[in-house]
N, C-alpha and C positions, 0 to 999 in steps of 0.2 A: 418182213423186218429185217434190219441189218442191225448188227451189232460189232462194234468195232473192239480189238483186244490189240495191247500193246505188247512186245517182249524184247527183250535187251537187257546183257550181263549190266549194264551201266543201271538198269532201273531198280535194280536190288530185289527188296522184296515186294517191288512195285510190279513186278513184271507179272504178265497175265491177267493184268486187270482190264476192266473195259472203261474206255473212255469216250466220252463225246468228241465229234469231227472238230467241233470249237476249240477243243484244248490241245489240239495237236500242233499249230503252229508254234504256239509258246513251248512245248515239249521240244519240238524241233530246235530250237533257241539252243535249249537247256542240257542238253545231250548231246554225244557224239554222234551217236547211231543205234536205234532202235528198230525193229521189224513191227510193220502193223498188218493185221489180217482184220479183213472186212466179211462177215460170216455170213450168212442169209440162214435164218431161224424159220423153217417151216412150222408152222404150228398145225399145220393139217397131218402130214404126215411123220411129225416129231423126227425129222432130221436136220443137221446143221450142213450146210454147205460152203465151202471157201469161196468167195467171191472174186476177190485179190488179195495181193500182198504186195506190200511196197516198203522201203528203207528210208527213215527219215533221219534227220541229224545235222549238227552244222560240220561234222567229221573231225573235230578235236576229242579224242580219247579223254576220258574220265574216269576216276574211281566210280565203283558200285555205290550206290546209296546204300544206307542204313537206315532201320524203323527210324531212327532221331531227325534224319535228314529230310524227310518226306515235304 
């Protein structure tokens, strides 16, 4: 099983959350830059393995989100 996490200063309190792959294109248009980490979760050995990571965004810096901005 693979799980996708997103991190970035612009995401504010929403950084570190799991996101579905289909959500990433819209996020890439909404934020200047954030990092995506795809992690393989091994249910047999109970370890998590980083599969890949990459940066998405439109390159336009923005203020970090706040809870009310979500």
